[in-house]
N, C-alpha and C positions, 0 to 999 in steps of 0.2 A: 149245123150240128152243135149240140151242147153236151159236153162231157163233165159230169159232176162226180166228185169223190170226197171221201172223208180223209182228213190228214192222218188219222189213227187207224185206217183200214188195213188190216193185216194181209188182205188179198192184193193190195196195191203193189204194183211191180216197181222195182228200181228205186226203192226208198222215196217214193212220192214224186219222182220226176215225171214230167208230162209225156210218158211214153206213147200213149195212143194219140195225144194231141200232136206230137212231133211227127208221128207216122202219117197221119192224115194231111198235115201241112206239107210234108215232103212229097206226098202223092199229088199235090196240086189242089187240094180242096181248100178253098179260100175262106169260107165262112164257118170256121170252127172256133168255138169258145170253150175254155176250160175253167172250171171253178173248183177250188180245193177248200173245203170247209174245215177250219181249225177245230180240233177236239172232237170231230165227228168220226164215226167208224164206217163200216161197210154199207149199212142201210140208211143212207142220208135222209131218205124220206120218212124214216121212223125215229129220227134222233130228236133231242130236245129243241133243236133249232129248225125243226121241220117246216115251220111257218116261213122262215127265211128261204129255205130251199124251194118250197112250193112257189113262193113269190118270184124267185129267180127263174124257175122253169116257166111260169106263166108269162113273165116279161119277155123271155126269149121267144116263146110261141107268138106273143103279140107282135114282137118286132118282125118275125118272119111272115106274118099274115098281112102286114101293111103294104 
């Protein structure tokens, strides 16, 4: 599982702490990765660093398909 978020996302709960990440880990899900993008907002796939985000998503998918 890959969780991505923008650091400046107003929807992000608990001031940017890894709330969902921690929940999934506590449930015993072992393969969870969290990436927080600095200066990005809610729609990280539409931000100015979208190439970086798309690359991270692609790399995660590639890792899972090996």
